[in-house]
C-alpha angles and dihedrals in degrees: 000000000000121000092241089072090069101046098087117081106234131167131338121338112263103212109128102120094182090068096046118084108218104355110195119252115247113254091221110079105156115060098176134051135177127023126295113231139175090232091067104103105172135057120206115195133193104215126191119237099206143018110279146141116245117201120232094244091055090051091050092048091050091048093050093047094050095042094049093052094045093050091049094050105030106021105209098334094109140066119214127185131183104221102194126073123211100233100144115097113217121212133199131195099211115221126191118212127195137053117350092004090132090072093058105043138052100207111219096348108116089353099162092122137221124270111263106164149334135260140187120230110225125194125208114280092015115136114241100182128010127194125194114205142156119261094263091056097056096102092049091049092050091050092047092053091045088056091047091051090059089063094053126084095232141057115261141187128226114225124192119203132176111234116233112258114250114230116229109226116210115206121204122218109236113204 
């Protein structure tokens, strides 16, 4: 089946792995990239516009596209995190079309389906990917998230926020 069949959020979430025989492993394995630092002053977020399911291979493609661009432009002066986890198990009732297909399939009899992939359910205004950068890396972060958005099945917004400054507390030794 095509990926567009799994975009719409329908029904209850199907996430209980103990009841699924052979759930597929998610393609996305690394959820963070770069190095966190105190000198990173801005957070750039890729935020979903509507409620949708995003397949694990689309999340991995978006992560790779953003990470590759950020490493090329900023080296290791960024910290990127994928904020959604692909918990939903997707099922497919495989159908064979063509000559003599009636001998191989049962139609809708026992049509629960076999697990074929995973997806993450995303709500409106939920961040999908966040990137922490210094002020001089804002344009590179925006371009990286724009490239990541092209890999996702929904329209997104890019939001820039200034991170609150962390106060350094100096403790005095009392003797």
